[in-house]
N, C-alpha and C positions, 0 to 999 in steps of 0.2 A: 647452191642451196644454202640458206642460212642455217647455222648450227642451232639445234634446239637447246634451250636452257631450262634447267629444273626450276620450277616455281617454288618459292618459299612456302613452307608449311604454314597453315593457318594457326592462330594462337592455340586452339584446342588440340590440333594434331601435333603441334610442336611440344606441347605439354605432355601429351601422351607418349611421344617419342622419348622425351627426357625421363618420364616415369619408367618406361621400359628399360632404358639404359641403367637406371638406378636399381631396378629389380634384378636385372641379370648380374650386375656387379655384386650386389648383395647376396644373391643366390649362390654365386660361385664361392664367395668367402664363407658363407654359412655352411654349405653342404660339403665343401672340401675339408673344412674343419670337423664337421660332424654330419655324415650322410643321413643319420637318423633324426636330425633336427626337424621340428614342425615347420610347415610353410609360413606360419605366423611369425616365426623368427626372421624370415626373409623380409616380410612386410615391415617389421619393426626396424630392421637395419637399413632398409631402403628409405624409410621415412614416408611410406605411403600407406593408405588404408588397405585393410585386407580385401575389401570389395574391389578396389582398383586392381589389386593383384589378380583376383579371380576373374575379373573381366578380361584380362589378358591371357591367363593360364588357368584352365579349368581345374587342374589338379596338380599336386606335387609331382606326379609322374610326368605330366606334360612339361613342367618346368625343368625337370632333370633331363628329359630328352632334348629340350632346347639347348641346354648347356652343353651336352655331349655333341649335339649337331654343330654348334658354333665352334667348339674345340676341334672337331674333325675337319671343318672347312678351313680353319686357320692352319691346321697341319697340312692339308692338301695344298694350300697356297704355297707353303714353304717347300714342299717337295717339287712342285711345278717350277718354283723360282730356281731351285737347285738344278733341275734338268735344263732350264733355259740359260744357265750360267755357262759361258763359253771359255772360262778359264780352265786350268788343268783339273782333271776329275777329283783329285784329292782336296784341293782348295774348295771346290764346289760342295763336296760332301761334308767336310769338316765345318764349313760355315753354315751349312744346313743344320748340322747337329747343334751348333751354338745358338742359332736362332730358335730352334725348337725348345731347347732348354730354357732360354730366356722367356719364351712364350708360355712355358709351363703347361702345355697341353697334356703332358703325361700325368700330371696330378689328377686330372679328371678321370683318366683311365684307372689309376690306382685307387681312388676314393669312390668313384661312382659306378664302376663296372658291376652289373648285377642288381643295381637299385631300380632299374626301370626296364621295360621290355622294348627293344629296338623296333622301330617301324621298318617297313620294307625299304623306304628311302634311305634310312640310316644304314641298313645292311648293304644297299647298293653303293653308297658312298664309301663305306668301309672297304668294300671289295675294290673300288677304284683306287683308294689310297694305297692298298697293298700292291696293285699292279704298278703304280707309280714308284712305290718303294723298291720293287724288284728291278724296275728299269734303272733306277738310280744306282742300286747295288751292282748290277751287271756292268754298267758303264765304268764304275769305279774299279771293279774287279778286272775288267778287260785291260785297264791301264796299268795293272800290276801295283796299284796303290794301296790295296787293302788285303789283309790276310785272306788266303783262298779258302780257309775252312770256316769263315764267318758267314752266317745266314742273316737275312733281314730280321727274322724274329729274335735273333740274339741282340741285334741293335735296339729293337723295341724294348726288350727286357732291361737293357742297360739304361735306356732313357727313363724307364719307370723307377729303377733303383736311384738314379740321380734325383728324381722328383721327390723322393722320400726324405732327402736331406733338408733339415730345417733347424737352424740354430741362430739365435739372436733375432734382430729385426729383418725386414725384407731385403735391404741392401746387403747385409751380411750373409743371409741365406743365398742370395744370388751370387755373391763372390765365391762362396764355398762350392756351389754347384758348378760354376765355371772351372774352379780349380780341379775338381774331380772329373769333370768332363775332359780336361786336358790329359789326365791319367788314362782315361778310357780311350781317347783318340790315339794316344801313343801305343796302347795295347792293340788297337785295330790296325794301325798304320804299319806299312812295311818300311817306313823311313826312320831315321834316328829320332830319339826323344827330344822334346822341346821343354823349355823352362816352364814351371808351373805358375799360373797366375794367382794372385791373391796370397793371403797368409794362411798357414795351417791353423786349425782350431787351437785355441789357447786352453790350457788346463782349467782355468776359471770358467770358461764358456761351457766346457763339457760337464764339469761338476755342478755348475749352476743349474743344470736341467733337473737336478734332484730336489731342488728347493720347491716346496709346494706352491709358493707364490709365483715362481717362474713358470711352473707347469700350467697354472691357471691362466697366466698371461699368454702363453703360447697356444693354449687350447681353451679359449673362453667359453665355447659351447659345452665343453665337458666338465668345466669346473675343476676344482683342486682335489679330485677323488684319488683313489689308489692308482699307482702307475700300472700299466699293463704288464703282464708277465711275459 
């Protein structure tokens, strides 16, 4: 039997798909920076008309649910990849943690939890993710590669803490997140410690956060207002 081939999208459908990609990319950037931002800010950043956005997403809540659902599916794919990894359990687990940190799915949890009401489908997928989480943890624990007193919810909270690290531009933030993930993995592992990747934060980087201009650049949706207490 001949293999079926996907037909190319028509011009209008291709444009709609490109618009949707831009909308979702812009929505993630806007709402992770400021969950309270109006949906018009997404249209502006995506470079599409507000009517085009509303044709795809009837409300801000629909758009937030889509972002959360996409992040959840990305996370599930990474857990499944770890479970399919036939290497030693610690290598599979630690590489899973690195991929999740790089994918930055935990930023969606940190910033968007409670901003929309989950659908039944989202709840089912979240429960599936947790079942996979527990399977991965138990396999790693059975191999004696992870601390016996660590629970999967501990791991989730550690990932959320790493997701709050933001300093400098995107490459620098990624470097620092990987650095502190190495510390976390050494704390979770029953093996000897490993060298830390990347450079420690420089004093100028840390003190520079208190410059109002720097604050505005890191949080454009919030402006250069007072720093949170």
